[in-house]
Structure formats: structure tokens, C-alpha cells
PDB file of N, CA, C and O in Angstrom, chain B, residues numbered from 101:
ATOM      1  N   MET B 101      91.900 140.858  28.413  1.00  0.00           N
ATOM      2  CA  MET B 101      91.927 141.127  27.004  1.00  0.00           C
ATOM      3  C   MET B 101      92.661 140.032  26.236  1.00  0.00           C
ATOM      4  O   MET B 101      92.245 139.648  25.143  1.00  0.00           O
ATOM      5  N   ARG B 102      93.746 139.533  26.805  1.00  0.00           N
ATOM      6  CA  ARG B 102      94.504 138.463  26.147  1.00  0.00           C
ATOM      7  C   ARG B 102      93.691 137.189  26.046  1.00  0.00           C
ATOM      8  O   ARG B 102      93.770 136.471  25.050  1.00  0.00           O
ATOM      9  N   ILE B 103      92.907 136.908  27.081  1.00  0.00           N
ATOM     10  CA  ILE B 103      92.099 135.695  27.086  1.00  0.00           C
ATOM     11  C   ILE B 103      91.029 135.780  26.008  1.00  0.00           C
ATOM     12  O   ILE B 103      90.778 134.801  25.305  1.00  0.00           O
ATOM     13  N   ALA B 104      90.399 136.934  25.873  1.00  0.00           N
ATOM     14  CA  ALA B 104      89.374 137.104  24.849  1.00  0.00           C
ATOM     15  C   ALA B 104      89.987 136.936  23.455  1.00  0.00           C
ATOM     16  O   ALA B 104      89.380 136.313  22.584  1.00  0.00           O
ATOM     17  N   GLY B 105      91.161 137.477  23.245  1.00  0.00           N
ATOM     18  CA  GLY B 105      91.837 137.341  21.951  1.00  0.00           C
ATOM     19  C   GLY B 105      92.192 135.893  21.661  1.00  0.00           C
ATOM     20  O   GLY B 105      92.054 135.430  20.528  1.00  0.00           O
ATOM     21  N   ALA B 106      92.649 135.176  22.683  1.00  0.00           N
ATOM     22  CA  ALA B 106      92.994 133.764  22.520  1.00  0.00           C
ATOM     23  C   ALA B 106      91.749 132.943  22.193  1.00  0.00           C
ATOM     24  O   ALA B 106      91.808 132.021  21.380  1.00  0.00           O
ATOM     25  N   CYS B 107      90.633 133.272  22.818  1.00  0.00           N
ATOM     26  CA  CYS B 107      89.373 132.557  22.547  1.00  0.00           C
ATOM     27  C   CYS B 107      88.916 132.797  21.111  1.00  0.00           C
ATOM     28  O   CYS B 107      88.455 131.877  20.436  1.00  0.00           O
ATOM     29  N   VAL B 108      89.048 134.041  20.648  1.00  0.00           N
ATOM     30  CA  VAL B 108      88.659 134.358  19.271  1.00  0.00           C
ATOM     31  C   VAL B 108      89.545 133.597  18.287  1.00  0.00           C
ATOM     32  O   VAL B 108      89.046 133.042  17.308  1.00  0.00           O
ATOM     33  N   VAL B 109      90.832 133.569  18.535  1.00  0.00           N
ATOM     34  CA  VAL B 109      91.760 132.851  17.656  1.00  0.00           C
ATOM     35  C   VAL B 109      91.428 131.360  17.648  1.00  0.00           C
ATOM     36  O   VAL B 109      91.446 130.724  16.594  1.00  0.00           O
ATOM     37  N   MET B 110      91.125 130.801  18.825  1.00  0.00           N
ATOM     38  CA  MET B 110      90.800 129.381  18.919  1.00  0.00           C
ATOM     39  C   MET B 110      89.504 129.067  18.165  1.00  0.00           C
ATOM     40  O   MET B 110      89.423 128.056  17.468  1.00  0.00           O
ATOM     41  N   LEU B 111      88.500 129.924  18.301  1.00  0.00           N
ATOM     42  CA  LEU B 111      87.247 129.702  17.588  1.00  0.00           C
ATOM     43  C   LEU B 111      87.443 129.798  16.078  1.00  0.00           C
ATOM     44  O   LEU B 111      86.865 129.009  15.331  1.00  0.00           O
ATOM     45  N   LEU B 112      88.241 130.742  15.625  1.00  0.00           N
ATOM     46  CA  LEU B 112      88.521 130.859  14.195  1.00  0.00           C
ATOM     47  C   LEU B 112      89.278 129.635  13.678  1.00  0.00           C
ATOM     48  O   LEU B 112      89.010 129.162  12.573  1.00  0.00           O
ATOM     49  N   ALA B 113      90.217 129.123  14.464  1.00  0.00           N
ATOM     50  CA  ALA B 113      90.961 127.930  14.063  1.00  0.00           C
ATOM     51  C   ALA B 113      90.043 126.718  13.986  1.00  0.00           C
ATOM     52  O   ALA B 113      90.149 125.922  13.054  1.00  0.00           O
ATOM     53  N   LEU B 114      89.148 126.569  14.950  1.00  0.00           N
ATOM     54  CA  LEU B 114      88.205 125.452  14.931  1.00  0.00           C
ATOM     55  C   LEU B 114      87.260 125.555  13.746  1.00  0.00           C
ATOM     56  O   LEU B 114      86.943 124.544  13.118  1.00  0.00           O
ATOM     57  N   TYR B 115      86.807 126.758  13.433  1.00  0.00           N
ATOM     58  CA  TYR B 115      85.931 126.935  12.285  1.00  0.00           C
ATOM     59  C   TYR B 115      86.677 126.610  10.988  1.00  0.00           C
ATOM     60  O   TYR B 115      86.113 125.989  10.087  1.00  0.00           O
ATOM     61  N   GLY B 116      87.922 127.021  10.893  1.00  0.00           N
ATOM     62  CA  GLY B 116      88.725 126.701   9.713  1.00  0.00           C
ATOM     63  C   GLY B 116      88.923 125.201   9.562  1.00  0.00           C
ATOM     64  O   GLY B 116      88.842 124.673   8.453  1.00  0.00           O
ATOM     65  N   LEU B 117      89.181 124.518  10.657  1.00  0.00           N
ATOM     66  CA  LEU B 117      89.326 123.059  10.633  1.00  0.00           C
ATOM     67  C   LEU B 117      88.022 122.397  10.198  1.00  0.00           C
ATOM     68  O   LEU B 117      88.029 121.455   9.405  1.00  0.00           O
ATOM     69  N   HIS B 118      86.909 122.895  10.720  1.00  0.00           N
ATOM     70  CA  HIS B 118      85.596 122.365  10.337  1.00  0.00           C
ATOM     71  C   HIS B 118      85.362 122.525   8.839  1.00  0.00           C
ATOM     72  O   HIS B 118      84.922 121.580   8.183  1.00  0.00           O
ATOM     73  N   ARG B 119      85.647 123.700   8.288  1.00  0.00           N
ATOM     74  CA  ARG B 119      85.448 123.940   6.858  1.00  0.00           C
ATOM     75  C   ARG B 119      86.370 123.061   6.015  1.00  0.00           C
ATOM     76  O   ARG B 119      85.964 122.563   4.965  1.00  0.00           O
ATOM     77  N   ALA B 120      87.615 122.868   6.474  1.00  0.00           N
ATOM     78  CA  ALA B 120      88.548 122.018   5.739  1.00  0.00           C
ATOM     79  C   ALA B 120      88.060 120.574   5.722  1.00  0.00           C
ATOM     80  O   ALA B 120      88.128 119.910   4.687  1.00  0.00           O
ATOM     81  N   MET B 121      87.570 120.085   6.853  1.00  0.00           N
ATOM     82  CA  MET B 121      87.073 118.713   6.921  1.00  0.00           C
ATOM     83  C   MET B 121      85.808 118.559   6.071  1.00  0.00           C
ATOM     84  O   MET B 121      85.623 117.526   5.428  1.00  0.00           O
ATOM     85  N   ALA B 122      84.943 119.568   6.061  1.00  0.00           N
ATOM     86  CA  ALA B 122      83.730 119.511   5.238  1.00  0.00           C
ATOM     87  C   ALA B 122      84.107 119.480   3.751  1.00  0.00           C
ATOM     88  O   ALA B 122      83.479 118.767   2.968  1.00  0.00           O
ATOM     89  N   ALA B 123      85.125 120.249   3.364  1.00  0.00           N
ATOM     90  CA  ALA B 123      85.567 120.235   1.969  1.00  0.00           C
ATOM     91  C   ALA B 123      86.145 118.876   1.593  1.00  0.00           C
ATOM     92  O   ALA B 123      85.908 118.391   0.487  1.00  0.00           O
ATOM     93  N   MET B 124      86.906 118.249   2.506  1.00  0.00           N
ATOM     94  CA  MET B 124      87.450 116.915   2.233  1.00  0.00           C
ATOM     95  C   MET B 124      86.332 115.894   2.095  1.00  0.00           C
ATOM     96  O   MET B 124      86.425 114.975   1.281  1.00  0.00           O
ATOM     97  N   GLU B 125      85.269 116.050   2.889  1.00  0.00           N
ATOM     98  CA  GLU B 125      84.131 115.138   2.776  1.00  0.00           C
ATOM     99  C   GLU B 125      83.427 115.321   1.436  1.00  0.00           C
ATOM    100  O   GLU B 125      83.003 114.344   0.820  1.00  0.00           O
ATOM    101  N   GLU B 126      83.302 116.565   0.981  1.00  0.00           N
ATOM    102  CA  GLU B 126      82.689 116.838  -0.323  1.00  0.00           C
ATOM    103  C   GLU B 126      83.430 116.119  -1.447  1.00  0.00           C
ATOM    104  O   GLU B 126      82.813 115.640  -2.398  1.00  0.00           O
ATOM    105  N   LYS B 127      84.744 116.047  -1.333  1.00  0.00           N
ATOM    106  CA  LYS B 127      85.554 115.380  -2.356  1.00  0.00           C
ATOM    107  C   LYS B 127      85.553 113.869  -2.202  1.00  0.00           C
ATOM    108  O   LYS B 127      86.049 113.154  -3.072  1.00  0.00           O
ATOM    109  N   GLY B 128      84.998 113.379  -1.101  1.00  0.00           N
ATOM    110  CA  GLY B 128      84.915 111.943  -0.893  1.00  0.00           C
ATOM    111  C   GLY B 128      86.155 111.343  -0.253  1.00  0.00           C
ATOM    112  O   GLY B 128      86.331 110.124  -0.258  1.00  0.00           O
ATOM    113  N   TRP B 129      87.010 112.186   0.295  1.00  0.00           N
ATOM    114  CA  TRP B 129      88.234 111.683   0.907  1.00  0.00           C
ATOM    115  C   TRP B 129      87.984 111.087   2.289  1.00  0.00           C
ATOM    116  O   TRP B 129      88.628 110.107   2.666  1.00  0.00           O
ATOM    117  N   ILE B 130      87.060 111.666   3.041  1.00  0.00           N
ATOM    118  CA  ILE B 130      86.792 111.213   4.414  1.00  0.00           C
ATOM    119  C   ILE B 130      85.284 111.221   4.665  1.00  0.00           C
ATOM    120  O   ILE B 130      84.516 111.797   3.895  1.00  0.00           O
ATOM    121  N   TYR B 131      84.877 110.575   5.754  1.00  0.00           N
ATOM    122  CA  TYR B 131      83.519 110.690   6.277  1.00  0.00           C
ATOM    123  C   TYR B 131      83.627 111.543   7.524  1.00  0.00           C
ATOM    124  O   TYR B 131      84.263 111.146   8.501  1.00  0.00           O
ATOM    125  N   TYR B 132      83.010 112.712   7.495  1.00  0.00           N
ATOM    126  CA  TYR B 132      83.150 113.650   8.610  1.00  0.00           C
ATOM    127  C   TYR B 132      81.820 113.816   9.344  1.00  0.00           C
ATOM    128  O   TYR B 132      81.686 113.364  10.481  1.00  0.00           O
ATOM    129  N   ARG B 133      80.862 114.442   8.727  1.00  0.00           N
ATOM    130  CA  ARG B 133      79.575 114.657   9.383  1.00  0.00           C
ATOM    131  C   ARG B 133      78.577 113.570   9.036  1.00  0.00           C
ATOM    132  O   ARG B 133      77.770 113.173   9.877  1.00  0.00           O
ATOM    133  N   ARG B 134      78.625 113.100   7.835  1.00  0.00           N
ATOM    134  CA  ARG B 134      77.702 112.042   7.404  1.00  0.00           C
ATOM    135  C   ARG B 134      78.411 110.702   7.509  1.00  0.00           C
ATOM    136  O   ARG B 134      79.570 110.560   7.120  1.00  0.00           O
ATOM    137  N   ARG B 135      77.720 109.763   8.021  1.00  0.00           N
ATOM    138  CA  ARG B 135      78.284 108.417   8.156  1.00  0.00           C
ATOM    139  C   ARG B 135      77.960 107.610   6.913  1.00  0.00           C
ATOM    140  O   ARG B 135      76.966 107.859   6.231  1.00  0.00           O
ATOM    141  N   ARG B 136      78.804 106.654   6.636  1.00  0.00           N
ATOM    142  CA  ARG B 136      78.536 105.747   5.533  1.00  0.00           C
ATOM    143  C   ARG B 136      77.313 104.909   5.886  1.00  0.00           C
ATOM    144  O   ARG B 136      77.172 104.453   7.020  1.00  0.00           O
ATOM    145  N   GLY B 137      76.447 104.713   4.930  1.00  0.00           N
ATOM    146  CA  GLY B 137      75.212 103.978   5.180  1.00  0.00           C
ATOM    147  C   GLY B 137      75.467 102.524   5.544  1.00  0.00           C
ATOM    148  O   GLY B 137      76.445 101.927   5.095  1.00  0.00           O
ATOM    149  N   GLY B 138      74.616 101.977   6.329  1.00  0.00           N
ATOM    150  CA  GLY B 138      74.731 100.586   6.734  1.00  0.00           C
ATOM    151  C   GLY B 138      73.821 100.315   7.911  1.00  0.00           C
ATOM    152  O   GLY B 138      73.390 101.240   8.599  1.00  0.00           O
ATOM    153  N   SER B 139      73.536  99.078   8.137  1.00  0.00           N
ATOM    154  CA  SER B 139      72.608  98.756   9.208  1.00  0.00           C
ATOM    155  C   SER B 139      73.306  98.538  10.542  1.00  0.00           C
ATOM    156  O   SER B 139      72.647  98.404  11.573  1.00  0.00           O
ATOM    157  N   GLY B 140      74.620  98.501  10.531  1.00  0.00           N
ATOM    158  CA  GLY B 140      75.345  98.398  11.779  1.00  0.00           C
ATOM    159  C   GLY B 140      75.825  97.003  12.089  1.00  0.00           C
ATOM    160  O   GLY B 140      75.358  96.014  11.525  1.00  0.00           O
ATOM    161  N   ALA B 141      76.763  96.955  12.995  1.00  0.00           N
ATOM    162  CA  ALA B 141      77.377  95.691  13.358  1.00  0.00           C
ATOM    163  C   ALA B 141      76.511  94.878  14.313  1.00  0.00           C
ATOM    164  O   ALA B 141      76.622  93.653  14.373  1.00  0.00           O
ATOM    165  N   MET B 142      75.652  95.562  15.056  1.00  0.00           N
ATOM    166  CA  MET B 142      74.838  94.833  16.035  1.00  0.00           C
ATOM    167  C   MET B 142      73.879  93.864  15.349  1.00  0.00           C
ATOM    168  O   MET B 142      73.669  92.755  15.841  1.00  0.00           O
ATOM    169  N   SER B 143      73.303  94.262  14.236  1.00  0.00           N
ATOM    170  CA  SER B 143      72.380  93.348  13.567  1.00  0.00           C
ATOM    171  C   SER B 143      73.133  92.163  12.970  1.00  0.00           C
ATOM    172  O   SER B 143      72.619  91.045  12.953  1.00  0.00           O
ATOM    173  N   SER B 144      74.350  92.405  12.481  1.00  0.00           N
ATOM    174  CA  SER B 144      75.159  91.299  11.957  1.00  0.00           C
ATOM    175  C   SER B 144      75.555  90.345  13.075  1.00  0.00           C
ATOM    176  O   SER B 144      75.557  89.127  12.892  1.00  0.00           O
ATOM    177  N   ALA B 145      75.891  90.910  14.239  1.00  0.00           N
ATOM    178  CA  ALA B 145      76.242  90.067  15.377  1.00  0.00           C
ATOM    179  C   ALA B 145      75.037  89.244  15.829  1.00  0.00           C
ATOM    180  O   ALA B 145      75.177  88.069  16.169  1.00  0.00           O
ATOM    181  N   ALA B 146      73.858  89.857  15.833  1.00  0.00           N
ATOM    182  CA  ALA B 146      72.648  89.126  16.222  1.00  0.00           C
ATOM    183  C   ALA B 146      72.363  87.994  15.243  1.00  0.00           C
ATOM    184  O   ALA B 146      71.927  86.916  15.648  1.00  0.00           O
ATOM    185  N   LEU B 147      72.605  88.233  13.962  1.00  0.00           N
ATOM    186  CA  LEU B 147      72.401  87.171  12.976  1.00  0.00           C
ATOM    187  C   LEU B 147      73.397  86.036  13.163  1.00  0.00           C
ATOM    188  O   LEU B 147      73.057  84.870  12.964  1.00  0.00           O
ATOM    189  N   GLU B 148      74.622  86.372  13.545  1.00  0.00           N
ATOM    190  CA  GLU B 148      75.616  85.324  13.807  1.00  0.00           C
ATOM    191  C   GLU B 148      75.187  84.439  14.980  1.00  0.00           C
ATOM    192  O   GLU B 148      75.312  83.216  14.922  1.00  0.00           O
ATOM    193  N   VAL B 149      74.683  85.064  16.038  1.00  0.00           N
ATOM    194  CA  VAL B 149      74.209  84.297  17.198  1.00  0.00           C
ATOM    195  C   VAL B 149      73.017  83.436  16.795  1.00  0.00           C
ATOM    196  O   VAL B 149      72.918  82.273  17.185  1.00  0.00           O
ATOM    197  N   GLN B 150      72.114  84.021  16.010  1.00  0.00           N
ATOM    198  CA  GLN B 150      70.950  83.257  15.564  1.00  0.00           C
ATOM    199  C   GLN B 150      71.382  82.097  14.672  1.00  0.00           C
ATOM    200  O   GLN B 150      70.777  81.025  14.705  1.00  0.00           O
ATOM    201  N   LYS B 151      72.426  82.309  13.878  1.00  0.00           N
ATOM    202  CA  LYS B 151      72.919  81.243  13.012  1.00  0.00           C
ATOM    203  C   LYS B 151      73.431  80.065  13.842  1.00  0.00           C
ATOM    204  O   LYS B 151      73.259  78.909  13.455  1.00  0.00           O
ATOM    205  N   MET B 152      74.069  80.363  15.001  1.00  0.00           N
ATOM    206  CA  MET B 152      74.561  79.281  15.855  1.00  0.00           C
ATOM    207  C   MET B 152      73.411  78.530  16.517  1.00  0.00           C
ATOM    208  O   MET B 152      73.431  77.304  16.620  1.00  0.00           O
ATOM    209  N   LEU B 153      72.398  79.292  16.969  1.00  0.00           N
ATOM    210  CA  LEU B 153      71.281  78.673  17.672  1.00  0.00           C
ATOM    211  C   LEU B 153      70.293  78.014  16.721  1.00  0.00           C
ATOM    212  O   LEU B 153      69.659  77.017  17.068  1.00  0.00           O
ATOM    213  N   GLU B 154      70.164  78.567  15.531  1.00  0.00           N
ATOM    214  CA  GLU B 154      69.182  78.104  14.570  1.00  0.00           C
ATOM    215  C   GLU B 154      69.863  77.986  13.197  1.00  0.00           C
ATOM    216  O   GLU B 154      69.920  78.972  12.462  1.00  0.00           O
ATOM    217  N   PRO B 155      70.368  76.828  12.845  1.00  0.00           N
ATOM    218  CA  PRO B 155      71.127  76.688  11.598  1.00  0.00           C
ATOM    219  C   PRO B 155      70.350  77.090  10.347  1.00  0.00           C
ATOM    220  O   PRO B 155      70.969  77.429   9.338  1.00  0.00           O
ATOM    221  N   GLY B 156      69.050  77.064  10.376  1.00  0.00           N
ATOM    222  CA  GLY B 156      68.252  77.470   9.225  1.00  0.00           C
ATOM    223  C   GLY B 156      68.357  78.954   8.910  1.00  0.00           C
ATOM    224  O   GLY B 156      67.995  79.373   7.811  1.00  0.00           O
ATOM    225  N   ALA B 157      68.848  79.763   9.857  1.00  0.00           N
ATOM    226  CA  ALA B 157      68.967  81.210   9.644  1.00  0.00           C
ATOM    227  C   ALA B 157      70.262  81.581   8.927  1.00  0.00           C
ATOM    228  O   ALA B 157      70.503  82.759   8.666  1.00  0.00           O
ATOM    229  N   ALA B 158      71.089  80.608   8.610  1.00  0.00           N
ATOM    230  CA  ALA B 158      72.381  80.896   7.964  1.00  0.00           C
ATOM    231  C   ALA B 158      72.179  81.538   6.599  1.00  0.00           C
ATOM    232  O   ALA B 158      72.996  82.361   6.184  1.00  0.00           O
ATOM    233  N   HIS B 159      71.126  81.188   5.903  1.00  0.00           N
ATOM    234  CA  HIS B 159      70.902  81.756   4.569  1.00  0.00           C
ATOM    235  C   HIS B 159      70.636  83.255   4.624  1.00  0.00           C
ATOM    236  O   HIS B 159      70.960  83.971   3.676  1.00  0.00           O
ATOM    237  N   VAL B 160      70.051  83.745   5.722  1.00  0.00           N
ATOM    238  CA  VAL B 160      69.776  85.176   5.860  1.00  0.00           C
ATOM    239  C   VAL B 160      71.086  85.958   5.884  1.00  0.00           C
ATOM    240  O   VAL B 160      71.211  86.985   5.217  1.00  0.00           O
ATOM    241  N   LEU B 161      72.052  85.478   6.645  1.00  0.00           N
ATOM    242  CA  LEU B 161      73.347  86.147   6.716  1.00  0.00           C
ATOM    243  C   LEU B 161      74.066  86.082   5.379  1.00  0.00           C
ATOM    244  O   LEU B 161      74.693  87.056   4.962  1.00  0.00           O
ATOM    245  N   GLN B 162      73.980  84.956   4.713  1.00  0.00           N
ATOM    246  CA  GLN B 162      74.649  84.813   3.422  1.00  0.00           C
ATOM    247  C   GLN B 162      74.059  85.764   2.381  1.00  0.00           C
ATOM    248  O   GLN B 162      74.806  86.386   1.626  1.00  0.00           O
ATOM    249  N   VAL B 163      72.742  85.885   2.332  1.00  0.00           N
ATOM    250  CA  VAL B 163      72.093  86.794   1.385  1.00  0.00           C
ATOM    251  C   VAL B 163      72.462  88.236   1.700  1.00  0.00           C
ATOM    252  O   VAL B 163      72.708  89.030   0.792  1.00  0.00           O
ATOM    253  N   ARG B 164      72.501  88.574   2.977  1.00  0.00           N
ATOM    254  CA  ARG B 164      72.844  89.935   3.380  1.00  0.00           C
ATOM    255  C   ARG B 164      74.268  90.283   2.981  1.00  0.00           C
ATOM    256  O   ARG B 164      74.517  91.376   2.470  1.00  0.00           O
ATOM    257  N   GLU B 165      75.212  89.365   3.207  1.00  0.00           N
ATOM    258  CA  GLU B 165      76.601  89.616   2.838  1.00  0.00           C
ATOM    259  C   GLU B 165      76.742  89.760   1.326  1.00  0.00           C
ATOM    260  O   GLU B 165      77.507  90.604   0.857  1.00  0.00           O
ATOM    261  N   GLU B 166      76.019  88.954   0.560  1.00  0.00           N
ATOM    262  CA  GLU B 166      76.066  89.069  -0.900  1.00  0.00           C
ATOM    263  C   GLU B 166      75.493  90.405  -1.352  1.00  0.00           C
ATOM    264  O   GLU B 166      76.016  91.037  -2.271  1.00  0.00           O
ATOM    265  N   LYS B 167      74.417  90.829  -0.701  1.00  0.00           N
ATOM    266  CA  LYS B 167      73.792  92.100  -1.054  1.00  0.00           C
ATOM    267  C   LYS B 167      74.741  93.266  -0.794  1.00  0.00           C
ATOM    268  O   LYS B 167      74.847  94.174  -1.618  1.00  0.00           O
ATOM    269  N   LEU B 168      75.430  93.247   0.344  1.00  0.00           N
ATOM    270  CA  LEU B 168      76.377  94.307   0.674  1.00  0.00           C
ATOM    271  C   LEU B 168      77.572  94.296  -0.267  1.00  0.00           C
ATOM    272  O   LEU B 168      78.109  95.353  -0.597  1.00  0.00           O
ATOM    273  N   ALA B 169      77.994  93.118  -0.702  1.00  0.00           N
ATOM    274  CA  ALA B 169      79.151  93.018  -1.586  1.00  0.00           C
ATOM    275  C   ALA B 169      78.838  93.549  -2.981  1.00  0.00           C
ATOM    276  O   ALA B 169      79.730  94.049  -3.666  1.00  0.00           O
ATOM    277  N   THR B 170      77.589  93.446  -3.405  1.00  0.00           N
ATOM    278  CA  THR B 170      77.234  93.887  -4.748  1.00  0.00           C
ATOM    279  C   THR B 170      76.762  95.326  -4.798  1.00  0.00           C
ATOM    280  O   THR B 170      76.551  95.856  -5.889  1.00  0.00           O
ATOM    281  N   GLN B 171      76.586  95.991  -3.634  1.00  0.00           N
ATOM    282  CA  GLN B 171      76.138  97.376  -3.605  1.00  0.00           C
ATOM    283  C   GLN B 171      77.231  98.305  -4.109  1.00  0.00           C
ATOM    284  O   GLN B 171      78.373  98.196  -3.664  1.00  0.00           O
ATOM    285  N   PRO B 172      76.914  99.218  -5.027  1.00  0.00           N
ATOM    286  CA  PRO B 172      77.898 100.237  -5.408  1.00  0.00           C
ATOM    287  C   PRO B 172      78.143 101.179  -4.242  1.00  0.00           C
ATOM    288  O   PRO B 172      77.253 101.389  -3.418  1.00  0.00           O
ATOM    289  N   ASP B 173      79.332 101.746  -4.164  1.00  0.00           N
ATOM    290  CA  ASP B 173      79.653 102.673  -3.074  1.00  0.00           C
ATOM    291  C   ASP B 173      78.739 103.876  -3.118  1.00  0.00           C
ATOM    292  O   ASP B 173      78.375 104.369  -4.186  1.00  0.00           O
ATOM    293  N   GLY B 174      78.370 104.346  -1.914  1.00  0.00           N
ATOM    294  CA  GLY B 174      77.531 105.515  -1.810  1.00  0.00           C
ATOM    295  C   GLY B 174      76.048 105.235  -1.913  1.00  0.00           C
ATOM    296  O   GLY B 174      75.241 106.162  -1.850  1.00  0.00           O
ATOM    297  N   GLU B 175      75.672 103.983  -2.068  1.00  0.00           N
ATOM    298  CA  GLU B 175      74.260 103.640  -2.183  1.00  0.00           C
ATOM    299  C   GLU B 175      73.832 102.944  -0.908  1.00  0.00           C
ATOM    300  O   GLU B 175      74.492 102.011  -0.453  1.00  0.00           O
ATOM    301  N   ASP B 176      72.732 103.393  -0.332  1.00  0.00           N
ATOM    302  CA  ASP B 176      72.228 102.817   0.897  1.00  0.00           C
ATOM    303  C   ASP B 176      71.527 101.504   0.582  1.00  0.00           C
ATOM    304  O   ASP B 176      70.645 101.485  -0.277  1.00  0.00           O
ATOM    305  N   PRO B 177      71.891 100.384   1.253  1.00  0.00           N
ATOM    306  CA  PRO B 177      71.284  99.093   0.946  1.00  0.00           C
ATOM    307  C   PRO B 177      69.830  98.999   1.379  1.00  0.00           C
ATOM    308  O   PRO B 177      69.167  98.027   1.018  1.00  0.00           O
ATOM    309  N   HIS B 178      69.305  99.940   2.122  1.00  0.00           N
ATOM    310  CA  HIS B 178      67.908  99.871   2.602  1.00  0.00           C
ATOM    311  C   HIS B 178      67.079 100.893   1.920  1.00  0.00           C
ATOM    312  O   HIS B 178      65.882 100.995   2.186  1.00  0.00           O
TER     313      HIS B 178
END
């Protein structure tokens, strides 16, 4: 009986934590369930390698960085 009560208390605490984190995400304080938009670091790393191997590809990385810098927060660049 004690174990069942402890499990119920633990589940209620986890649910409360989940709701608190969801409320903080709604206010824009944290990213909890939804991730901030972006294409990821792997594509940027691949462009850096391509820039070393093929100097003509440097403009692609520069345009991408400028595009990300001018994007307003909360807007997906793609």
C-alpha cells in the first residue's frame, strides 16, 4: 500500500513539473517541448568543410549567416 501511494505521489509531482514547464514555455522563458527552429549544426559544419575544400562555396555560408542574423526571433528561416 505504501508503494502504491508513493507511486501516485511521484506521478502527481511529475505531472505538476510538466505543467509548470509547459507554462514557462508559453511565456517564452524556456524551450521545453518545442525546439527553436533551425537547420542544425551539422549542415553548418558541412558547409565549413566544403568552404575549406572548395573556396567558391564560402559565399553560401556567408549568406546563410547573414540570413540567420536578420531573422526575427520565433520565425523559422525555412
